[in-house]
C-alpha positions as CSV (number, residue, x, y, z in Angstrom):
1,M,200.8,-32.6,-76.5
2,R,204.5,-32.3,-77.4
3,D,203.6,-29.9,-80.2
4,I,201.5,-27.7,-77.9
5,V,204.3,-27.5,-75.3
6,V,207.0,-26.7,-77.8
7,I,205.0,-24.1,-79.7
8,A,203.8,-22.5,-76.4
9,I,207.4,-22.1,-75.3
10,V,208.5,-20.6,-78.6
11,I,205.6,-18.1,-78.7
12,A,206.3,-17.0,-75.1
13,G,210.0,-16.7,-75.9
14,C,209.3,-14.7,-79.1
15,I,207.1,-12.3,-77.2
16,A,209.8,-11.8,-74.5
17,A,212.4,-11.4,-77.2
18,L,210.7,-8.3,-78.6
19,R,211.5,-6.4,-75.3
20,R,214.5,-8.4,-74.2
21,P,216.2,-9.8,-77.3
22,W,218.8,-11.7,-75.3
23,I,216.0,-14.1,-74.3
24,G,215.4,-14.7,-78.0
25,I,219.0,-15.8,-78.2
26,M,218.4,-18.4,-75.6
27,L,215.3,-19.6,-77.5
28,W,217.3,-19.8,-80.7
29,T,220.1,-21.7,-78.9
30,W,217.6,-24.2,-77.5
31,L,215.9,-24.8,-80.8
32,S,219.2,-25.0,-82.7
33,I,221.1,-27.4,-80.4
34,M,218.4,-29.5,-78.9
35,N,216.0,-29.5,-81.8
36,P,212.9,-30.2,-79.6
37,H,210.5,-29.9,-82.5
38,R,212.2,-32.9,-84.1
39,Y,210.7,-35.0,-81.4
40,T,207.1,-33.9,-82.2
41,Y,204.7,-35.5,-84.7
42,G,202.3,-32.7,-85.6
43,M,202.4,-29.1,-86.7
44,A,205.6,-28.2,-84.7
45,L,207.7,-30.7,-86.7
46,H,207.7,-28.5,-89.8
47,A,206.8,-25.1,-88.4
48,P,209.5,-22.4,-88.9
49,L,210.1,-22.1,-85.2
50,A,213.8,-21.1,-85.5
51,A,212.9,-18.4,-88.1
52,M,210.2,-17.0,-85.7
53,A,212.8,-16.7,-83.0
54,A,215.3,-15.1,-85.3
55,V,212.9,-12.5,-86.6
56,C,211.9,-11.5,-83.0
57,V,215.5,-11.2,-82.0
58,M,216.2,-9.0,-85.0
59,V,213.2,-6.8,-84.2
60,G,214.3,-6.6,-80.5
61,L,217.9,-5.8,-81.6
62,L,216.8,-2.8,-83.7
63,A,214.6,-1.5,-80.8
64,T,217.1,-1.9,-77.9
65,R,220.0,0.3,-77.0
66,D,221.6,-2.4,-74.9
67,R,223.8,-3.8,-77.6
68,E,227.6,-3.7,-78.3
69,S,230.0,-4.4,-81.1
70,P,230.5,-8.2,-81.7
71,F,234.2,-7.7,-82.2
72,K,235.4,-8.4,-78.7
73,G,238.6,-10.2,-79.4
74,N,240.7,-12.1,-81.9
75,P,238.4,-15.1,-82.0
76,T,235.5,-13.1,-83.3
77,V,237.7,-11.3,-85.9
78,L,238.9,-14.6,-87.2
79,F,235.4,-16.0,-87.1
80,V,234.0,-13.2,-89.3
81,L,237.0,-13.6,-91.7
82,F,236.2,-17.3,-91.8
83,M,232.5,-16.5,-92.6
84,C,233.7,-14.3,-95.5
85,W,236.1,-16.8,-96.8
86,I,233.7,-19.7,-96.8
87,T,231.2,-17.5,-98.6
88,L,233.8,-16.7,-101.3
89,S,234.7,-20.4,-101.5
90,W,231.0,-21.2,-102.1
91,L,230.7,-18.5,-104.8
92,L,233.8,-19.8,-106.6
93,G,233.0,-23.5,-105.8
94,L,232.1,-26.3,-108.2
95,D,228.4,-26.4,-107.3
96,F,227.1,-23.0,-106.6
97,S,223.4,-23.9,-106.6
98,G,223.8,-27.3,-105.0
99,D,225.8,-25.9,-102.1
100,Y,223.4,-23.0,-101.4
101,D,221.3,-24.8,-98.8
102,Q,224.3,-25.7,-96.8
103,W,225.8,-22.2,-97.1
104,K,222.5,-20.7,-96.0
105,K,222.3,-23.1,-93.0
106,V,225.8,-22.2,-91.9
107,M,225.3,-18.5,-92.3
108,K,222.1,-18.5,-90.3
109,I,224.0,-20.2,-87.4
110,D,227.0,-17.9,-87.7
111,G,224.9,-14.8,-88.1
112,M,222.9,-15.5,-85.0
113,L,226.1,-16.1,-83.1
114,L,227.3,-12.6,-84.1
115,V,224.0,-11.2,-82.9
116,A,224.5,-13.0,-79.6
117,L,227.9,-11.4,-79.2
118,M,226.1,-8.0,-79.6
119,L,223.4,-8.7,-77.1
120,L,225.0,-10.7,-74.4
121,H,227.4,-9.1,-72.0
122,S,226.4,-9.6,-68.3
123,K,227.0,-12.5,-66.0
124,Q,223.3,-13.3,-66.1
125,H,223.6,-13.6,-69.9
126,I,226.7,-15.8,-69.8
127,F,225.3,-18.2,-67.3
128,S,222.0,-18.4,-69.1
129,L,223.8,-19.3,-72.3
130,I,225.8,-22.0,-70.5
131,W,222.7,-23.4,-68.8
132,V,220.7,-23.5,-72.1
133,S,223.5,-25.0,-74.2
134,A,224.7,-27.6,-71.7
135,G,221.2,-28.3,-70.4
136,S,219.7,-28.9,-73.8
137,L,222.3,-31.6,-74.7
138,A,222.4,-32.9,-71.1
139,L,218.7,-33.8,-71.3
140,L,219.3,-35.8,-74.5
141,G,222.4,-37.4,-72.9
142,I,220.6,-38.4,-69.8
143,K,217.9,-40.0,-72.0
144,G,220.6,-41.8,-74.1
145,G,222.5,-42.9,-71.0
146,I,219.4,-44.5,-69.4
147,F,218.6,-46.2,-72.8
148,T,222.1,-47.6,-73.0
149,I,221.9,-49.0,-69.5
150,Q,218.4,-50.5,-70.1
151,T,219.4,-52.2,-73.3
152,G,222.9,-53.3,-72.2
153,A,224.4,-51.0,-74.9
154,A,223.1,-53.4,-77.5
155,H,221.8,-50.5,-79.6
156,R,223.4,-47.2,-80.6
157,V,222.4,-43.8,-79.4
158,W,221.4,-41.3,-82.0
159,G,220.9,-37.5,-82.0
160,P,217.9,-35.3,-82.9
161,P,216.6,-36.3,-86.4
162,G,217.4,-33.9,-89.2
163,S,220.0,-32.0,-87.1
164,F,223.8,-31.5,-87.4
165,I,224.2,-34.2,-84.7
166,E,221.7,-36.8,-86.0
167,D,224.4,-39.3,-86.6
168,N,225.6,-41.4,-83.6
169,N,229.2,-40.2,-83.9
170,E,228.4,-36.5,-84.1
171,F,225.9,-36.8,-81.2
172,A,228.5,-38.5,-79.1
173,L,231.0,-35.7,-79.8
174,A,228.4,-33.1,-78.8
175,L,227.9,-34.9,-75.5
176,V,231.7,-35.1,-74.9
177,M,231.9,-31.3,-75.3
178,T,228.9,-30.8,-72.9
179,I,230.4,-32.7,-70.0
180,P,233.0,-30.0,-69.1
181,L,230.3,-27.4,-69.2
182,L,228.2,-29.4,-66.8
183,R,231.3,-29.7,-64.6
184,F,231.6,-25.9,-64.6
185,L,228.0,-25.5,-63.5
186,Q,228.6,-28.1,-60.8
187,L,231.5,-26.0,-59.4
188,Q,229.1,-23.0,-59.0
189,I,226.4,-24.9,-57.1
190,Q,226.5,-24.9,-53.3
191,H,223.6,-27.3,-52.7
192,R,224.6,-30.9,-52.3
193,V,221.5,-32.2,-54.2
194,G,222.2,-30.0,-57.2
195,R,225.9,-31.1,-57.3
196,H,224.9,-34.8,-57.1
197,A,222.3,-34.2,-59.8
198,L,224.9,-32.7,-62.2
199,T,227.3,-35.6,-61.3
200,A,224.6,-38.1,-62.4
201,A,224.0,-36.0,-65.6
202,M,227.8,-36.1,-66.4
203,L,228.0,-39.8,-65.9
204,L,224.9,-40.5,-67.9
205,C,226.2,-38.3,-70.8
206,T,229.4,-40.3,-70.7
207,V,227.5,-43.6,-70.8
208,S,225.4,-42.2,-73.7
209,A,228.5,-41.1,-75.6
210,L,230.0,-44.5,-75.3
211,G,226.7,-46.1,-76.1
212,S,226.8,-44.5,-79.5
213,H,229.6,-46.9,-80.3
214,S,231.7,-43.9,-81.6
215,R,235.5,-44.4,-81.6
216,G,236.0,-40.7,-81.9
217,A,233.9,-40.1,-78.8
218,L,236.1,-42.6,-76.9
219,L,239.2,-40.8,-77.9
220,G,237.7,-37.4,-77.0
221,I,236.6,-38.7,-73.6
222,G,240.1,-40.1,-73.0
223,A,241.7,-36.8,-74.0
224,M,239.4,-34.8,-71.7
225,A,240.0,-37.2,-68.8
226,M,243.8,-36.9,-69.2
227,T,243.5,-33.1,-69.3
228,L,241.4,-33.0,-66.1
229,W,243.8,-35.4,-64.4
230,W,246.9,-33.5,-65.4
231,R,245.5,-30.2,-64.2
232,G,243.9,-31.6,-61.0
233,K,245.6,-30.9,-57.7
234,D,244.8,-34.3,-56.3
235,K,245.9,-36.5,-59.1
236,L,245.7,-39.7,-57.1
237,R,242.1,-39.2,-56.1
238,I,241.1,-38.1,-59.6
239,G,242.9,-41.1,-61.1
240,I,241.2,-43.6,-58.7
241,F,237.8,-42.0,-59.5
242,F,238.3,-42.4,-63.2
243,I,239.4,-46.0,-62.8
244,I,236.5,-46.9,-60.5
245,F,234.1,-45.5,-63.1
246,A,235.7,-46.6,-66.3
247,V,236.5,-50.2,-65.5
248,P,232.9,-51.3,-64.7
249,L,231.6,-49.2,-67.6
250,V,233.9,-50.8,-70.2
251,A,233.1,-54.3,-68.7
252,F,229.4,-53.5,-69.1
253,M,229.7,-52.9,-72.8
254,P,228.9,-55.7,-75.2
255,A,231.4,-57.7,-77.2
256,E,230.4,-55.7,-80.4
257,W,231.4,-52.4,-78.7
258,T,234.7,-53.8,-77.5
259,A,235.5,-55.2,-81.0
260,R,234.7,-51.9,-82.6
261,M,236.9,-49.9,-80.2
262,S,239.8,-52.3,-80.7
263,T,240.0,-51.3,-84.3
264,I,241.6,-48.0,-83.2
265,E,244.8,-49.9,-82.8
266,T,244.4,-52.0,-85.9
267,Y,243.1,-49.3,-88.2
268,K,245.0,-50.7,-91.2
269,E,242.7,-53.7,-91.1
270,D,239.5,-51.7,-90.8
271,G,237.8,-50.7,-94.0
272,S,236.1,-47.7,-92.4
273,A,239.3,-46.3,-91.1
274,M,241.2,-46.8,-94.3
275,G,238.3,-45.1,-96.2
276,R,238.7,-42.1,-94.0
277,I,242.4,-41.9,-94.7
278,N,241.6,-42.1,-98.4
279,S,239.2,-39.2,-98.0
280,W,241.8,-37.2,-96.1
281,W,244.3,-37.6,-99.0
282,A,241.5,-36.6,-101.4
283,A,240.9,-33.4,-99.3
284,W,244.6,-32.6,-99.2
285,N,245.0,-33.0,-103.0
286,I,241.8,-31.0,-103.6
287,A,243.2,-28.1,-101.5
288,K,246.5,-28.2,-103.4
289,H,244.6,-27.9,-106.7
290,Y,241.9,-25.5,-105.8
291,F,243.1,-22.4,-104.0
292,S,239.7,-21.5,-102.4
293,G,238.5,-25.1,-102.1
294,V,235.5,-26.5,-104.0
295,G,232.6,-25.3,-101.8
296,F,230.7,-27.3,-99.3
297,N,230.8,-30.6,-101.0
298,Q,234.1,-32.4,-101.7
299,V,232.5,-35.9,-101.7
300,T,231.7,-36.5,-105.3
301,P,232.8,-39.4,-107.6
302,E,234.3,-37.0,-110.0
303,L,236.6,-35.4,-107.4
304,F,237.6,-38.7,-105.9
305,A,238.4,-40.1,-109.3
306,R,240.9,-37.2,-109.8
307,F,242.3,-36.8,-106.3
308,A,241.8,-39.9,-104.1
309,P,244.3,-42.8,-103.9
310,D,241.3,-45.2,-104.1
311,P,238.7,-43.6,-106.4
312,S,236.2,-46.4,-105.6
313,S,236.0,-45.4,-101.9
314,V,233.9,-42.2,-101.9
315,L,233.4,-41.2,-98.3
316,A,233.0,-38.0,-96.2
317,A,236.1,-36.6,-94.7
318,H,235.1,-37.6,-91.2
319,S,237.4,-34.9,-89.8
320,I,236.8,-31.3,-89.0
321,Y,240.2,-30.4,-90.3
322,F,240.1,-32.2,-93.6
323,Q,236.4,-31.2,-94.1
324,V,237.4,-27.6,-93.9
325,L,240.6,-28.2,-96.0
326,G,238.8,-29.8,-98.8
327,N,235.8,-27.4,-98.7
328,H,237.7,-24.1,-98.4
329,G,241.4,-24.7,-99.0
330,F,244.4,-24.0,-96.9
331,I,243.3,-20.4,-96.1
332,G,240.0,-21.7,-94.8
333,L,241.8,-24.2,-92.6
334,F,244.2,-21.6,-91.4
335,L,241.3,-19.3,-90.3
336,F,239.4,-22.3,-88.8
337,L,242.4,-23.3,-86.7
338,G,243.0,-19.6,-85.8
339,I,239.6,-19.4,-84.2
340,W,240.3,-22.3,-81.8
341,I,243.9,-21.3,-81.1
342,S,242.9,-17.8,-80.2
343,T,239.9,-19.1,-78.1
344,W,242.2,-21.4,-76.3
345,R,244.6,-18.6,-75.5
346,M,241.8,-16.4,-74.2
347,A,240.5,-19.2,-72.1
348,S,244.0,-19.8,-70.8
349,W,244.1,-16.1,-69.7
350,L,240.9,-16.6,-67.8
351,R,242.2,-19.8,-66.2
352,T,245.4,-18.3,-65.0
353,Q,244.2,-15.0,-63.6
354,K,245.7,-13.9,-60.3
355,D,244.2,-12.3,-57.3
356,L,240.7,-13.4,-58.0
357,S,237.9,-12.3,-55.7
358,P,235.0,-14.6,-54.8
359,K,232.9,-12.6,-57.3
360,T,235.2,-13.4,-60.2
361,K,236.5,-16.9,-59.4
362,W,233.8,-18.4,-61.7
363,T,235.6,-16.9,-64.7
364,A,238.7,-19.0,-64.0
365,D,236.6,-22.1,-63.7
366,L,234.8,-21.4,-67.0
367,G,238.1,-20.7,-68.8
368,A,239.4,-24.1,-67.6
369,M,236.3,-26.0,-68.6
370,C,236.0,-24.3,-72.0
371,Q,239.6,-25.5,-72.7
372,V,238.7,-29.1,-71.7
373,S,235.6,-28.9,-73.9
374,L,237.8,-27.7,-76.8
375,V,240.2,-30.6,-76.1
376,G,237.3,-33.0,-76.7
377,Y,236.3,-31.2,-79.9
378,A,239.9,-31.1,-81.2
379,V,240.5,-34.8,-80.6
380,G,237.1,-36.2,-81.3
381,G,236.6,-33.9,-84.2
382,A,239.7,-35.2,-85.9
383,F,237.6,-38.2,-86.9
384,L,234.2,-36.6,-87.4
385,S,232.8,-34.1,-90.0
386,L,231.4,-31.5,-87.6
387,A,233.1,-28.3,-88.5
388,Y,230.0,-26.1,-88.7
389,F,228.1,-27.3,-85.6
390,D,226.9,-24.6,-83.2
391,L,228.3,-25.8,-79.9
392,P,232.0,-25.2,-80.5
393,Y,231.3,-21.7,-81.6
394,I,229.0,-21.1,-78.6
395,V,232.0,-22.2,-76.4
396,M,234.0,-19.6,-78.2
397,A,231.3,-17.0,-77.5
398,M,231.3,-17.9,-73.8
399,T,235.0,-17.4,-73.6
400,V,235.0,-14.1,-75.4
401,L,232.1,-12.7,-73.4
402,T,233.6,-13.8,-70.1
403,C,237.0,-12.3,-71.0
404,Q,235.3,-9.0,-71.9
405,W,233.3,-9.1,-68.6
406,V,236.5,-9.4,-66.7
407,K,238.3,-6.7,-68.6
408,N,235.4,-4.3,-68.1
409,K,235.3,-5.1,-64.4
410,A,231.6,-5.5,-64.8
411,W,231.0,-7.0,-61.4
412,L,231.5,-3.5,-60.0
413,T,228.6,-2.0,-61.8
414,E,226.2,-4.8,-62.6
415,P,223.0,-4.8,-60.4
416,T,221.8,-7.8,-58.5
417,F,219.6,-10.2,-60.4
418,A,215.9,-10.0,-60.3
419,P,214.3,-12.2,-57.6
420,G,213.5,-14.9,-60.1
421,W,217.1,-15.4,-60.9
422,R,218.2,-16.0,-57.3
423,T,216.8,-19.5,-57.5
424,V,219.0,-20.4,-60.5
425,P,222.3,-22.2,-59.4
426,G,225.3,-20.1,-60.5
427,L,223.2,-16.9,-60.8
428,A,222.2,-16.6,-57.1
429,S,223.3,-13.4,-55.5
430,S,223.6,-12.6,-51.8
431,T,223.6,-8.9,-50.8
432,G,224.6,-5.7,-52.5
433,P,224.6,-4.8,-56.2
434,S,228.3,-5.8,-56.5
435,Q,227.4,-9.5,-56.2
436,A,226.8,-9.8,-60.0
């Protein structure tokens, strides 16, 4: 039954994408982030569903005139330069053939993101992207949160099999980044039931992230909470809410979870933490020796024998920064950081706009929540190898598209949504074509 449902959705989405290719972008995003086919057991499990969606999007892209240049700001320029540099790094790397599959996987994701920047431009498109991205992970987070409560957090929560976020740590970071996006959607909903439903979703995603037993997720959640508290107008009320929620939740966690989290302070006594530091030094030394890095795999006994303080401890970098540094050298790291710094500045511009009308207030909310999401990625990602995962780059695309929407004053010319869209929270319009 699962196979039939997933395949039916994909076929319907592909047909729609031939005429409206932006719908195919939503289909691709759903397949890429949520990986629903990984939860099936029949023909859908190994069917090339993402490839089908991509082909239909490309056909629709060629047929439509409703497309724009993807270069809509500094983040996209740096993103394309990063794509070119990691390709050069792969070509000049130590294992050209062995790294091909990873390079192809990354290029498919990045290429489709560029297509998304060409096809998406309206408020309807932006909100759809947020709902699909956040909703896909929220469903998994809700399931994981319920599982954590039912089992007393005795078992770890894992992500979709065979995906970027299959590991418990990576899945937890993805949920951490999703929580601010859910908060943004909550701010746009007027109905009390919908707001309460999204509150429950955010709480269950938090429980699921902590139930993964990921120390990086705990740090990421803490950093996001501090950011929200610092920016909040009513710091006392926000602080009390966090305490009321956090204290019982931490008390609910088993002794194993508490012992694992306590190693954050005693990292020198923890073998896993010291292994990561050893890998960070290896990445640093590799980047100093190889100008363009070594390609997509810096975790080999040969490289660790030459560059690691402890050659016997061969572990992944477990850090987005040292992962990129070892893979693609200092230039690769510079471009990678440039993407997020420029995205942060663009989101800051959205957040600090003045004289906002009711039609454009949502753009300031989105800028603020994209920044909070990036805080979670920057802090949690310092301890996880998740440099090529889709979601951070989708947050970048949300920010860029929204900034372009504001600068073009699109709310003055965009028509009202079709009747079917009026039922979607955040997309509902009242009267007049100016209510985009």
